[in-house]
GUDOLO-163847 format. One line per field, with one value per atom (N, C-alpha, C, O, CB): residue in three letters; residue number from 1; x, y, z. Coordinates in steps of 0.05 Angstrom, whole numbers. Glycine has a CB too. Example, Ala and Ser with C-alpha at 12.3 -4.5 7.8 and 13.67 -1.06 7.14 Angstrom:
# residues 2
aa = [ALA | ALA | ALA | ALA | ALA | SER | SER | SER | SER | SER] .
i = [1 | 1 | 1 | 1 | 1 | 2 | 2 | 2 | 2 | 2] .
u = [264 | 246 | 264 | 285 | 226 | 257 | 273 | 258 | 268 | 282] .
v = [-114 | -90 | -66 | -66 | -89 | -45 | -21 | 1 | 23 | -12] .
w = [156 | 156 | 156 | 169 | 181 | 142 | 143 | 157 | 161 | 114] .
END
This chain:
# residues 114
aa = [UNK | UNK | UNK | UNK | UNK | UNK | UNK | UNK | UNK | UNK | UNK | UNK | UNK | UNK | UNK | UNK | UNK | UNK | UNK | UNK | UNK | UNK | UNK | UNK | UNK | UNK | UNK | UNK | UNK | UNK | UNK | UNK | UNK | UNK | UNK | UNK | UNK | UNK | UNK | UNK | UNK | UNK | UNK | UNK | UNK | UNK | UNK | UNK | UNK | UNK | UNK | UNK | UNK | UNK | UNK | UNK | UNK | UNK | UNK | UNK | UNK | UNK | UNK | UNK | UNK | UNK | UNK | UNK | UNK | UNK | UNK | UNK | UNK | UNK | UNK | UNK | UNK | UNK | UNK | UNK | UNK | UNK | UNK | UNK | UNK | UNK | UNK | UNK | UNK | UNK | UNK | UNK | UNK | UNK | UNK | UNK | UNK | UNK | UNK | UNK | UNK | UNK | UNK | UNK | UNK | UNK | UNK | UNK | UNK | UNK | UNK | UNK | UNK | UNK | UNK | UNK | UNK | UNK | UNK | UNK | UNK | UNK | UNK | UNK | UNK | UNK | UNK | UNK | UNK | UNK | UNK | UNK | UNK | UNK | UNK | UNK | UNK | UNK | UNK | UNK | UNK | UNK | UNK | UNK | UNK | UNK | UNK | UNK | UNK | UNK | UNK | UNK | UNK | UNK | UNK | UNK | UNK | UNK | UNK | UNK | UNK | UNK | UNK | UNK | UNK | UNK | UNK | UNK | UNK | UNK | UNK | UNK | UNK | UNK | UNK | UNK | UNK | UNK | UNK | UNK | UNK | UNK | UNK | UNK | UNK | UNK | UNK | UNK | UNK | UNK | UNK | UNK | UNK | UNK | UNK | UNK | UNK | UNK | UNK | UNK | UNK | UNK | UNK | UNK | UNK | UNK | UNK | UNK | UNK | UNK | UNK | UNK | UNK | UNK | UNK | UNK | UNK | UNK | UNK | UNK | UNK | UNK | UNK | UNK | UNK | UNK | UNK | UNK | UNK | UNK | UNK | UNK | UNK | UNK | UNK | UNK | UNK | UNK | UNK | UNK | UNK | UNK | UNK | UNK | UNK | UNK | UNK | UNK | UNK | UNK | UNK | UNK | UNK | UNK | UNK | UNK | UNK | UNK | UNK | UNK | UNK | UNK | UNK | UNK | UNK | UNK | UNK | UNK | UNK | UNK | UNK | UNK | UNK | UNK | UNK | UNK | UNK | UNK | UNK | UNK | UNK | UNK | UNK | UNK | UNK | UNK | UNK | UNK | UNK | UNK | UNK | UNK | UNK | UNK | UNK | UNK | UNK | UNK | UNK | UNK | UNK | UNK | UNK | UNK | UNK | UNK | UNK | UNK | UNK | UNK | UNK | UNK | UNK | UNK | UNK | UNK | UNK | UNK | UNK | UNK | UNK | UNK | UNK | UNK | UNK | UNK | UNK | UNK | UNK | UNK | UNK | UNK | UNK | UNK | UNK | UNK | UNK | UNK | UNK | UNK | UNK | UNK | UNK | UNK | UNK | UNK | UNK | UNK | UNK | UNK | UNK | UNK | UNK | UNK | UNK | UNK | UNK | UNK | UNK | UNK | UNK | UNK | UNK | UNK | UNK | UNK | UNK | UNK | UNK | UNK | UNK | UNK | UNK | UNK | UNK | UNK | UNK | UNK | UNK | UNK | UNK | UNK | UNK | UNK | UNK | UNK | UNK | UNK | UNK | UNK | UNK | UNK | UNK | UNK | UNK | UNK | UNK | UNK | UNK | UNK | UNK | UNK | UNK | UNK | UNK | UNK | UNK | UNK | UNK | UNK | UNK | UNK | UNK | UNK | UNK | UNK | UNK | UNK | UNK | UNK | UNK | UNK | UNK | UNK | UNK | UNK | UNK | UNK | UNK | UNK | UNK | UNK | UNK | UNK | UNK | UNK | UNK | UNK | UNK | UNK | UNK | UNK | UNK | UNK | UNK | UNK | UNK | UNK | UNK | UNK | UNK | UNK | UNK | UNK | UNK | UNK | UNK | UNK | UNK | UNK | UNK | UNK | UNK | UNK | UNK | UNK | UNK | UNK | UNK | UNK | UNK | UNK | UNK | UNK | UNK | UNK | UNK | UNK | UNK | UNK | UNK | UNK | UNK | UNK | UNK | UNK | UNK | UNK | UNK | UNK | UNK | UNK | UNK | UNK | UNK | UNK | UNK | UNK | UNK | UNK | UNK | UNK | UNK | UNK | UNK | UNK | UNK | UNK | UNK | UNK | UNK | UNK | UNK | UNK | UNK | UNK | UNK | UNK | UNK | UNK | UNK | UNK | UNK | UNK | UNK | UNK | UNK | UNK | UNK | UNK | UNK | UNK | UNK | UNK | UNK | UNK | UNK | UNK | UNK | UNK | UNK | UNK | UNK | UNK | UNK | UNK | UNK | UNK | UNK | UNK | UNK | UNK | UNK | UNK | UNK | UNK | UNK | UNK | UNK | UNK | UNK | UNK | UNK | UNK | UNK | UNK | UNK | UNK | UNK | UNK] .
i = [1 | 1 | 1 | 1 | 1 | 2 | 2 | 2 | 2 | 2 | 3 | 3 | 3 | 3 | 3 | 4 | 4 | 4 | 4 | 4 | 5 | 5 | 5 | 5 | 5 | 6 | 6 | 6 | 6 | 6 | 7 | 7 | 7 | 7 | 7 | 8 | 8 | 8 | 8 | 8 | 9 | 9 | 9 | 9 | 9 | 10 | 10 | 10 | 10 | 10 | 11 | 11 | 11 | 11 | 11 | 12 | 12 | 12 | 12 | 12 | 13 | 13 | 13 | 13 | 13 | 14 | 14 | 14 | 14 | 14 | 15 | 15 | 15 | 15 | 15 | 16 | 16 | 16 | 16 | 16 | 17 | 17 | 17 | 17 | 17 | 18 | 18 | 18 | 18 | 18 | 19 | 19 | 19 | 19 | 19 | 20 | 20 | 20 | 20 | 20 | 21 | 21 | 21 | 21 | 21 | 22 | 22 | 22 | 22 | 22 | 23 | 23 | 23 | 23 | 23 | 24 | 24 | 24 | 24 | 24 | 25 | 25 | 25 | 25 | 25 | 26 | 26 | 26 | 26 | 26 | 27 | 27 | 27 | 27 | 27 | 28 | 28 | 28 | 28 | 28 | 29 | 29 | 29 | 29 | 29 | 30 | 30 | 30 | 30 | 30 | 31 | 31 | 31 | 31 | 31 | 32 | 32 | 32 | 32 | 32 | 33 | 33 | 33 | 33 | 33 | 34 | 34 | 34 | 34 | 34 | 35 | 35 | 35 | 35 | 35 | 36 | 36 | 36 | 36 | 36 | 37 | 37 | 37 | 37 | 37 | 38 | 38 | 38 | 38 | 38 | 39 | 39 | 39 | 39 | 39 | 40 | 40 | 40 | 40 | 40 | 41 | 41 | 41 | 41 | 41 | 42 | 42 | 42 | 42 | 42 | 43 | 43 | 43 | 43 | 43 | 44 | 44 | 44 | 44 | 44 | 45 | 45 | 45 | 45 | 45 | 46 | 46 | 46 | 46 | 46 | 47 | 47 | 47 | 47 | 47 | 48 | 48 | 48 | 48 | 48 | 49 | 49 | 49 | 49 | 49 | 50 | 50 | 50 | 50 | 50 | 51 | 51 | 51 | 51 | 51 | 52 | 52 | 52 | 52 | 52 | 53 | 53 | 53 | 53 | 53 | 54 | 54 | 54 | 54 | 54 | 55 | 55 | 55 | 55 | 55 | 56 | 56 | 56 | 56 | 56 | 57 | 57 | 57 | 57 | 57 | 58 | 58 | 58 | 58 | 58 | 59 | 59 | 59 | 59 | 59 | 60 | 60 | 60 | 60 | 60 | 61 | 61 | 61 | 61 | 61 | 62 | 62 | 62 | 62 | 62 | 63 | 63 | 63 | 63 | 63 | 64 | 64 | 64 | 64 | 64 | 65 | 65 | 65 | 65 | 65 | 66 | 66 | 66 | 66 | 66 | 67 | 67 | 67 | 67 | 67 | 68 | 68 | 68 | 68 | 68 | 69 | 69 | 69 | 69 | 69 | 70 | 70 | 70 | 70 | 70 | 71 | 71 | 71 | 71 | 71 | 72 | 72 | 72 | 72 | 72 | 73 | 73 | 73 | 73 | 73 | 74 | 74 | 74 | 74 | 74 | 75 | 75 | 75 | 75 | 75 | 76 | 76 | 76 | 76 | 76 | 77 | 77 | 77 | 77 | 77 | 78 | 78 | 78 | 78 | 78 | 79 | 79 | 79 | 79 | 79 | 80 | 80 | 80 | 80 | 80 | 81 | 81 | 81 | 81 | 81 | 82 | 82 | 82 | 82 | 82 | 83 | 83 | 83 | 83 | 83 | 84 | 84 | 84 | 84 | 84 | 85 | 85 | 85 | 85 | 85 | 86 | 86 | 86 | 86 | 86 | 87 | 87 | 87 | 87 | 87 | 88 | 88 | 88 | 88 | 88 | 89 | 89 | 89 | 89 | 89 | 90 | 90 | 90 | 90 | 90 | 91 | 91 | 91 | 91 | 91 | 92 | 92 | 92 | 92 | 92 | 93 | 93 | 93 | 93 | 93 | 94 | 94 | 94 | 94 | 94 | 95 | 95 | 95 | 95 | 95 | 96 | 96 | 96 | 96 | 96 | 97 | 97 | 97 | 97 | 97 | 98 | 98 | 98 | 98 | 98 | 99 | 99 | 99 | 99 | 99 | 100 | 100 | 100 | 100 | 100 | 101 | 101 | 101 | 101 | 101 | 102 | 102 | 102 | 102 | 102 | 103 | 103 | 103 | 103 | 103 | 104 | 104 | 104 | 104 | 104 | 105 | 105 | 105 | 105 | 105 | 106 | 106 | 106 | 106 | 106 | 107 | 107 | 107 | 107 | 107 | 108 | 108 | 108 | 108 | 108 | 109 | 109 | 109 | 109 | 109 | 110 | 110 | 110 | 110 | 110 | 111 | 111 | 111 | 111 | 111 | 112 | 112 | 112 | 112 | 112 | 113 | 113 | 113 | 113 | 113 | 114 | 114 | 114 | 114 | 114] .
u = [-202 | -214 | -250 | -266 | -217 | -253 | -279 | -309 | -331 | -273 | -285 | -305 | -293 | -289 | -328 | -285 | -282 | -268 | -262 | -296 | -253 | -222 | -232 | -245 | -213 | -225 | -221 | -206 | -214 | -219 | -186 | -164 | -148 | -137 | -149 | -148 | -130 | -105 | -89 | -129 | -96 | -53 | -45 | -29 | -26 | -50 | -35 | -29 | -8 | -47 | -48 | -51 | -44 | -43 | -95 | -40 | -22 | 1 | -1 | -10 | 36 | 47 | 36 | 19 | 75 | 27 | 13 | -2 | -5 | 5 | -13 | -29 | -9 | 3 | -51 | -4 | 5 | 11 | 16 | -17 | 10 | 7 | 11 | 33 | 33 | -10 | -7 | 0 | -12 | -30 | 21 | 11 | 26 | 47 | 43 | -8 | 8 | 46 | 50 | -26 | 59 | 77 | 70 | 58 | 92 | 81 | 69 | 100 | 112 | 32 | 100 | 133 | 123 | 105 | 152 | 134 | 123 | 150 | 166 | 126 | 148 | 180 | 190 | 177 | 179 | 208 | 225 | 217 | 238 | 213 | 205 | 209 | 217 | 217 | 190 | 222 | 226 | 203 | 183 | 246 | 197 | 176 | 163 | 176 | 190 | 148 | 138 | 110 | 92 | 140 | 109 | 86 | 72 | 74 | 101 | 55 | 23 | -8 | -10 | 19 | -28 | -46 | -68 | -81 | -37 | -70 | -88 | -75 | -53 | -100 | -89 | -90 | -107 | -131 | -88 | -100 | -123 | -108 | -88 | -126 | -138 | -145 | -143 | -144 | -173 | -140 | -139 | -169 | -156 | -138 | -185 | -213 | -206 | -222 | -222 | -184 | -187 | -180 | -169 | -159 | -193 | -213 | -188 | -179 | -238 | -171 | -152 | -167 | -162 | -120 | -189 | -197 | -204 | -223 | -199 | -176 | -159 | -184 | -176 | -149 | -204 | -215 | -198 | -197 | -250 | -182 | -175 | -146 | -142 | -172 | -118 | -110 | -109 | -90 | -120 | -141 | -144 | -154 | -160 | -149 | -154 | -171 | -146 | -150 | -201 | -129 | -102 | -87 | -78 | -72 | -87 | -67 | -56 | -57 | -55 | -31 | -4 | 3 | 20 | 8 | -15 | -5 | 13 | 36 | 19 | 9 | 21 | 1 | 8 | 25 | -14 | -31 | -26 | -42 | -56 | 4 | 14 | 4 | -9 | 62 | 20 | 16 | -8 | -31 | 18 | 12 | -11 | -10 | 13 | -13 | -34 | -26 | -4 | -4 | -52 | 13 | 30 | 55 | 77 | 28 | 50 | 91 | 80 | 58 | 97 | 101 | 110 | 103 | 121 | 135 | 91 | 77 | 47 | 34 | 86 | 37 | 8 | -5 | -29 | -6 | -1 | -14 | -15 | -34 | -5 | 11 | 27 | 29 | 41 | 64 | 18 | 10 | -20 | -37 | 17 | -23 | -59 | -81 | -105 | -64 | -62 | -74 | -70 | -53 | -60 | -83 | -60 | -47 | -54 | -68 | -28 | -24 | -18 | -11 | 14 | -21 | -12 | 5 | 6 | -29 | 29 | 52 | 65 | 75 | 61 | 66 | 54 | 82 | 73 | 47 | 106 | 120 | 110 | 129 | 138 | 87 | 73 | 47 | 37 | 75 | 41 | 3 | 7 | 21 | -17 | -6 | -12 | -43 | -51 | -22 | -52 | -77 | -91 | -93 | -79 | -106 | -125 | -156 | -177 | -109 | -151 | -178 | -189 | -211 | -207 | -183 | -191 | -208 | -229 | -172 | -189 | -185 | -209 | -210 | -159 | -228 | -224 | -272 | -288 | -206 | -273 | -303 | -299 | -319 | -317 | -282 | -289 | -280 | -271 | -276 | -276 | -271 | -299 | -316 | -253 | -303 | -332 | -325 | -340 | -346 | -304 | -307 | -303 | -290 | -277 | -305 | -293 | -277 | -288 | -320 | -249 | -223 | -193 | -173 | -214 | -207 | -183 | -202 | -224 | -163 | -177 | -193 | -157 | -133 | -212 | -175 | -165 | -145 | -157 | -202 | -119 | -104 | -127 | -141 | -73 | -129 | -133 | -171 | -186 | -121 | -176 | -204 | -212 | -233 | -228 | -186 | -174 | -191 | -196 | -145 | -208 | -213 | -200 | -178 | -220 | -196 | -184 | -173 | -152 | -195 | -197 | -189 | -175 | -170 | -203 | -163 | -148 | -126 | -123 | -167 | -114 | -86 | -65 | -45 | -70 | -72 | -38 | -41 | -21 | -32 | -51 | -50 | -29 | -15 | -79 | -35 | -10 | 22 | 31 | -5 | 33 | 51 | 45 | 60 | 67 | 35 | 29 | 42 | 58 | 12 | 20 | 32 | 63 | 80 | 22 | 64 | 97 | 114 | 124 | 98 | 108 | 122 | 128 | 146 | 107 | 105 | 111 | 123 | 137 | 95 | 124 | 147 | 171 | 184 | 145 | 175 | 209 | 212 | 233 | 215] .
v = [-73 | -57 | -40 | -53 | -84 | -24 | -15 | -12 | -2 | 2 | -34 | -38 | -29 | -46 | -27 | -5 | 9 | 19 | 41 | 22 | -7 | -13 | -2 | -17 | -60 | 22 | 23 | 13 | 13 | 37 | 3 | -10 | -38 | -41 | 7 | -44 | -72 | -70 | -61 | -97 | -78 | -68 | -78 | -63 | -91 | -96 | -110 | -92 | -90 | -131 | -77 | -46 | -11 | 12 | -43 | -27 | -4 | 10 | 34 | -12 | -14 | 11 | 11 | 28 | 16 | 2 | 6 | 28 | 35 | -6 | 41 | 75 | 97 | 102 | 85 | 113 | 147 | 155 | 140 | 168 | 166 | 183 | 222 | 231 | 170 | 238 | 265 | 280 | 281 | 275 | 291 | 296 | 340 | 348 | 262 | 360 | 389 | 392 | 384 | 431 | 403 | 418 | 438 | 456 | 422 | 434 | 453 | 454 | 441 | 435 | 485 | 502 | 518 | 535 | 535 | 511 | 522 | 551 | 551 | 493 | 568 | 577 | 559 | 548 | 605 | 556 | 543 | 516 | 503 | 552 | 507 | 477 | 458 | 433 | 469 | 471 | 464 | 447 | 452 | 452 | 437 | 428 | 406 | 397 | 415 | 401 | 384 | 377 | 393 | 386 | 350 | 325 | 313 | 292 | 297 | 337 | 343 | 333 | 329 | 368 | 329 | 312 | 322 | 343 | 271 | 308 | 308 | 317 | 310 | 280 | 330 | 342 | 341 | 347 | 362 | 334 | 340 | 366 | 378 | 309 | 364 | 387 | 381 | 359 | 396 | 415 | 409 | 396 | 384 | 451 | 391 | 378 | 346 | 331 | 386 | 340 | 307 | 294 | 303 | 292 | 273 | 260 | 253 | 263 | 231 | 233 | 210 | 189 | 181 | 210 | 175 | 151 | 131 | 117 | 147 | 131 | 110 | 104 | 87 | 82 | 111 | 96 | 100 | 84 | 107 | 140 | 146 | 123 | 120 | 178 | 101 | 96 | 63 | 53 | 106 | 51 | 33 | 21 | -2 | 29 | 43 | 47 | 59 | 62 | 75 | 63 | 76 | 42 | 24 | 101 | 41 | 27 | 19 | -4 | 31 | 38 | 45 | 60 | 78 | 52 | 48 | 64 | 94 | 87 | 39 | 116 | 129 | 158 | 182 | 131 | 150 | 167 | 164 | 151 | 165 | 177 | 163 | 206 | 227 | 147 | 192 | 172 | 162 | 170 | 183 | 125 | 109 | 94 | 93 | 93 | 77 | 86 | 64 | 61 | 88 | 50 | 44 | 59 | 50 | 24 | 80 | 102 | 123 | 128 | 135 | 130 | 135 | 161 | 162 | 127 | 187 | 202 | 206 | 226 | 201 | 170 | 181 | 191 | 190 | 168 | 205 | 200 | 238 | 254 | 178 | 243 | 275 | 285 | 306 | 274 | 273 | 282 | 299 | 284 | 266 | 323 | 333 | 329 | 331 | 359 | 323 | 305 | 275 | 262 | 319 | 261 | 253 | 275 | 297 | 215 | 255 | 276 | 250 | 227 | 302 | 256 | 245 | 258 | 281 | 241 | 229 | 233 | 233 | 212 | 222 | 263 | 265 | 245 | 231 | 301 | 244 | 226 | 193 | 179 | 233 | 177 | 158 | 145 | 123 | 158 | 177 | 177 | 164 | 161 | 234 | 163 | 141 | 157 | 151 | 96 | 174 | 193 | 176 | 173 | 216 | 160 | 134 | 147 | 134 | 89 | 167 | 186 | 164 | 163 | 210 | 143 | 125 | 131 | 119 | 111 | 160 | 158 | 180 | 189 | 156 | 190 | 220 | 206 | 211 | 256 | 197 | 190 | 161 | 146 | 178 | 154 | 141 | 162 | 153 | 113 | 202 | 207 | 208 | 207 | 235 | 210 | 226 | 246 | 258 | 219 | 260 | 295 | 301 | 322 | 311 | 298 | 316 | 323 | 337 | 356 | 311 | 331 | 335 | 349 | 328 | 305 | 309 | 324 | 325 | 274 | 333 | 346 | 347 | 349 | 398 | 343 | 343 | 384 | 403 | 337 | 385 | 402 | 424 | 437 | 398 | 425 | 441 | 446 | 462 | 424 | 424 | 439 | 439 | 432 | 425 | 451 | 473 | 483 | 488 | 495 | 489 | 509 | 532 | 523 | 504 | 567 | 580 | 578 | 570 | 606 | 587 | 581 | 565 | 567 | 575 | 544 | 524 | 522 | 507 | 494 | 544 | 530 | 522 | 511 | 553 | 531 | 524 | 496 | 487 | 534 | 484 | 461 | 438 | 418 | 456 | 454 | 450 | 444 | 423 | 489 | 482 | 471 | 452 | 443 | 496 | 451 | 433 | 403 | 388 | 435 | 408 | 370 | 370 | 358 | 367 | 386 | 399 | 378 | 355 | 444 | 402 | 404 | 369 | 353 | 429 | 371 | 332 | 316 | 300 | 316 | 315 | 311 | 310 | 298 | 316 | 327 | 347 | 338 | 342 | 384] .
w = [18 | -3 | 8 | 21 | -33 | 4 | 3 | -16 | -14 | 7 | -45 | -59 | -83 | -100 | -51 | -89 | -114 | -111 | -101 | -125 | -126 | -147 | -181 | -196 | -149 | -189 | -214 | -235 | -259 | -214 | -227 | -236 | -227 | -205 | -235 | -235 | -222 | -217 | -234 | -239 | -190 | -187 | -215 | -226 | -154 | -227 | -245 | -263 | -277 | -256 | -263 | -291 | -282 | -291 | -303 | -252 | -246 | -264 | -269 | -225 | -279 | -285 | -305 | -299 | -286 | -338 | -352 | -359 | -382 | -348 | -336 | -339 | -340 | -319 | -312 | -363 | -367 | -342 | -324 | -379 | -342 | -317 | -321 | -326 | -294 | -319 | -324 | -298 | -276 | -336 | -307 | -273 | -282 | -291 | -234 | -270 | -284 | -260 | -237 | -273 | -274 | -267 | -259 | -270 | -282 | -229 | -208 | -185 | -167 | -190 | -204 | -185 | -159 | -160 | -209 | -136 | -109 | -114 | -133 | -72 | -96 | -81 | -62 | -44 | -63 | -67 | -41 | -51 | -54 | -3 | -55 | -68 | -95 | -96 | -65 | -110 | -132 | -154 | -141 | -126 | -169 | -190 | -168 | -149 | -224 | -173 | -168 | -180 | -183 | -148 | -187 | -206 | -188 | -175 | -225 | -188 | -179 | -186 | -210 | -183 | -174 | -194 | -167 | -171 | -203 | -144 | -125 | -94 | -88 | -125 | -80 | -56 | -39 | -44 | -58 | -16 | 13 | 24 | 30 | 43 | 21 | 38 | 70 | 82 | 29 | 83 | 126 | 134 | 151 | 151 | 136 | 127 | 133 | 143 | 90 | 125 | 127 | 162 | 182 | 102 | 156 | 181 | 192 | 213 | 176 | 174 | 166 | 177 | 200 | 178 | 161 | 159 | 154 | 162 | 162 | 131 | 119 | 95 | 79 | 145 | 92 | 71 | 34 | 15 | 74 | 38 | 17 | 13 | -12 | 17 | 36 | 48 | 30 | 17 | 74 | 35 | 29 | 8 | 4 | 42 | -7 | -35 | -61 | -85 | -29 | -48 | -66 | -78 | -63 | -37 | -104 | -120 | -114 | -106 | -132 | -114 | -103 | -87 | -89 | -116 | -59 | -32 | -44 | -50 | -11 | -47 | -49 | -16 | -15 | -85 | -2 | 8 | 34 | 47 | 1 | 49 | 69 | 102 | 101 | 56 | 118 | 143 | 142 | 140 | 170 | 148 | 146 | 168 | 177 | 123 | 186 | 214 | 223 | 248 | 235 | 208 | 215 | 208 | 202 | 210 | 210 | 204 | 232 | 241 | 153 | 238 | 260 | 252 | 235 | 268 | 251 | 241 | 239 | 237 | 224 | 243 | 243 | 260 | 253 | 237 | 291 | 305 | 304 | 309 | 329 | 296 | 308 | 280 | 277 | 325 | 258 | 238 | 219 | 210 | 233 | 216 | 217 | 200 | 198 | 217 | 190 | 155 | 143 | 155 | 129 | 123 | 114 | 79 | 71 | 111 | 68 | 43 | 11 | 13 | 52 | 1 | -25 | -37 | -45 | -42 | -37 | -49 | -75 | -83 | -41 | -94 | -117 | -135 | -153 | -126 | -133 | -137 | -137 | -144 | -120 | -131 | -128 | -133 | -133 | -114 | -139 | -149 | -193 | -213 | -144 | -187 | -215 | -232 | -255 | -198 | -216 | -217 | -223 | -247 | -235 | -208 | -221 | -201 | -195 | -209 | -197 | -173 | -165 | -175 | -187 | -150 | -138 | -112 | -106 | -136 | -88 | -73 | -66 | -43 | -70 | -88 | -79 | -73 | -55 | -117 | -88 | -88 | -59 | -61 | -128 | -38 | -10 | 3 | 25 | 0 | 1 | 32 | 36 | 18 | 43 | 52 | 67 | 71 | 86 | 94 | 62 | 87 | 58 | 60 | 122 | 42 | -8 | 20 | 37 | -47 | 24 | 21 | 3 | 3 | 44 | -18 | -35 | -65 | -75 | -42 | -69 | -100 | -126 | -122 | -90 | -152 | -178 | -177 | -186 | -205 | -166 | -160 | -176 | -161 | -168 | -198 | -218 | -211 | -221 | -251 | -192 | -183 | -154 | -143 | -197 | -143 | -109 | -115 | -138 | -100 | -92 | -83 | -79 | -77 | -69 | -76 | -87 | -50 | -40 | -109 | -39 | -7 | 4 | 28 | 6 | -15 | -3 | -31 | -50 | 7 | -22 | -41 | -24 | -32 | -64 | 7 | 24 | 21 | 31 | 63 | 16 | 21 | -1 | 3 | 22 | -24 | -45 | -19 | -10 | -69 | -14 | 4 | 39 | 56 | 8 | 37 | 49 | 54 | 65 | 41 | 35 | 13 | 12 | 25 | -31 | -9 | -11 | 16 | 17 | 0 | 34 | 52 | 72 | 74 | 65 | 81 | 81 | 69 | 82 | 76 | 45 | 28 | 20 | 3 | 19 | 38 | 35 | 55 | 67 | 34] .
END
């Protein structure tokens, strides 16, 4: 851990999830709250901080070296926000705050998990 853990792991199950319903043509319904954009350097601070391990690929996964960036699994994310302040490149956004020029990151994130 990097010292930032806003919630304890035992509290994870008790947290209510708020996911915006985003429909992408060809992807169906997605529940996505956080998006990582292509400025991600895969430094793993977000992976280490995530209390539910929803950011992939990790170094122990086969596609870590070939994946261009990390991605948030919307099915596992509990919307705690722990990943945002530890990202050294500022590459993680709440979906509603995603800059217009990075809207394509929603589709690339969905493609990774579908």
